[in-house]
N, C-alpha and C positions, 0 to 999 in steps of 0.2 A: 716434375718438383727436385730440387736438389736436397741432399741429405740435411744440408743446415737448415733449408726452409722448413722441412719436415720436423726437426727439433722445434724449431721457433713455432710453428703452426701447433705443435702437441701442447708445449707450455703455455702459449697464449690461451688456447682452449682452457686449460686448466686455470689460469687466473682469471678468466672471463667466468667461469663456473664458482670460483671463490667469491668473486666481488659481492655480490647481493648477499652472501652469508656473512663475508666480514662485515659489509655496512650495517648489517643488523644484529652484530654480536655484541655482547658486554664488554669482549677485549677491545674492541676499536672504539666502542662508547661515542659513536657519532652524536647521540644525544647531548653528551656531556659536553663535546666539543661544539656543538652549537650554542650552548648555554655559556661558552666562554672558555673551557678547559683549553690548555696547550698540551698538545700531544707529544711535544719533545721532551726528550728524558734529560737528566742532570748532567750526563756525561758529555752530550753534544751541547748543550745549552751553554755550558762552562768554557768548552772548546771554541765555539763560535764567536762568543762573546756579544757584545752590543752589535746588532744588525740593521740598526735604524739608518735607512738610506743607502743600504748595501745591495746590490743587485746579485741574486742568487739564483742559480740553475740547480735544480734538485733532480736527479737522475732515479729512474726506477721510482717513482712517486706512489705508486699504486693509485688508492683512492683520495690522495691529495691532502690528507691531515697535516702532516708535516709541512708540506709546500705551505698550506693555509696558515699554519701555526707561526711559520717564518713571517708571512704577510701581516699577520696580527702583532707581531713584534715590531714591524716597521720596515721590513725587507720589501724590495720589488722582487717578486718570485714568478720562475717558470719552472713548470713540472713537465716530465717527459716519462711516460710509460707504453708500453706496446699494447696493453691491454684495452681495447675499445671501450669496455664495458666500466672500467675502472676511470678511464679519462672522462667518460660521460658522467659518471658520479661525481667527480673531482669537479666537474665544470658547475653542475648543478648545485652542488654545495657550496661554490664560490658564490654563484649568484645569490643563494638562498640566504647567506651570511653577510652578504656586502662585502666582501673581502676581494681585494684587487690582486689576482693571479692568473697568468696565463697558463693552459695547460696543452700539450700537444701529443697527439698518439703516434708514437712510432718506435722502431728499434732503437735502442740507445745509439749504436753506432751510426745511426743516419741523423743524429742531432745536428751534426756540422752542416748539413743540406738545408736546414730550416731558415738560414739567413738571420740567426740572431746575433746581436751586439755582444760583445765580450762581457764577460760577468766578473765579479769582484770575488766571489767564492762558488765552487763548485762542489755540492754536498751529495751524499749517498749514505745509507744507514740501514742495518739490520736485514740481512737474508738477501743480499743484493750480488755479491761477487759470483757465488757458486751457479748462478743463473747464465754467466757470460763465458763463451768459449776463449776470446781473444782478450787477454788483460794489456798486451802491448798496445794492441788497436785502442783499447780504453783510455790507456795512458796518453797516447797521441791526441786523441780526442779531447781530454781534459786539459791539455796543454793549449790546445787550440781555443777552446772556449773561455779561457782566463785572461783577463787583463793583465797587463805586467804589473808586478806587485800584488796580484790576487793570489789566492790559496783554493787548494784542493783539501777538503776534509770528509774522511769517510771512518764511521765505525760500524763494525760487523762482527758476525759470528767468527769465533778464532777458528782457524783451520782445523785445530785438534777437536773442537766441540763437533765440528762437522761429521768427524770420524766415527762418534759414539752412537750406539744405539739408543733406543728411548729408554733403557734402564740406565744408562749412565756406566755400565760396567764393562761394556766391549767395544772395542773398535772393530767396526764392519766395515767401514767405507775406505777408500783410499785417501792417503795424504798428498802424495804427489800426482800432478797430472798425467794421464795416461794418453792414448791415442784417440780418443774421444769422450763422448760423456758416458756418465753412469746413469742408466735406466730405473728408474724407482715407480712401484705403483704406490700412488698417493692416496690413501682412503679418508675421507673426512676433510676438515677445513682447519684453520688455524684456531686452537684453543676450542675446537668442536668436531672431536673425532667421529662423532654419530652422524655428522652431516651426510646427506645421499649423494656423496661424490666419489667417484673412483677414476682416475686416471693415471697414463703412464707419463711420467715426467723425466726429462733429461738434465742432469747437473753435471758440472764441471768441475773437479777439485782444483784448489790452488794452494799451493804451499805458501808460508809467510815470505820466504825468499823470493818465490816468483812474483807476488804482489808487490814486494818493495821494489825489485828489479825493475818492473814495468813502469812504476812510477817514476823511478831515478832516471831511466833511460828514455822519459817522454820527451824532452827532459824537463824534470821539476825537481827542485831542491827539498828533499824529506829533511824535515825539521824535526819532527816528533813520531815516534812510534812506541805505542803503550800497549801492554797486554792486561787482561783484568780478570781476578779469579771470581767473577760472579756475572750474573745475567742481569739484565734490568725486566725482564719478563719472567712470571712464574710458570713455565711452560712445560716441566718435566717433573715426574714424580720425585726424581733424585735430588731437586732442588729445595731449600728451605728458606724462609724469610730471613735476612740478617740485617733487617732494617736499613731506613733511607731508600726504598724502591729498589733494593737490591737483593738478589736471591743467590746463594751459594750453594755449593756441594754439600750434602750432609755428611760426608767424612772429609771434612776441610783440613785435615792432617796429611791429606793425599790429594789436594785440589790440583785442578788443572786450569790453564788459561780458557776461559769461555768467550770472550769477546777481545777484540782488538780495536785500536784507533791509529789512524795514521794521517799526518799534515805533510803537505809538499807545497812548496811557495813556487810561484813563477816570478 
């Protein structure tokens, strides 16, 4: 087994363990989704615009809520994730809700080998890039999967946010990429720190400059880069509700960018 495969296998094992916990959690609110809730946040809904009739590839789709929300809004959607447990759940949810979406279980870098037709939009969101070692390869994949005139859109946690500890008061993780991943012991699950999960995961820091350069050299034309002083999840104690589904740092006089979004056109 190569080192890269070892990292992939460890991370896939973590996401497989997280899947049933996330699927049953109040945070993901699958019951609300089944009843008609859209899981997409206002930031990406505004940026994506009217998706009716658009063909959308959703990378790192996890349990498929956003993929299926896009289908519910009228898009033709395909979701990709390397967690077989997550993809199995997404397929079941699609069947149960009657929403038309295709799901494929594979490493994101292998998407090009699935024989999929080109897309109007390639989309990714929230907590995705730090799981990927090769952003230049990702950029080339995105360019390959887009139709001429299509666009890539991502909204994700800001690299500065990824540096912070759980108190939001100290930078403890690197900003610039190193020679390999950062190993972290993950305890619990998203919004459920008491969940009986403990795994070593491997994450890759990426600076904002690296992210933009990888997309621009794909080559795609970067048309928008935005940074946000808020999160759309109330996920840490140092955040407070500032209205409109947004959560800012309690000491906003010294706020940091917590999320960013990028659009690039082909």
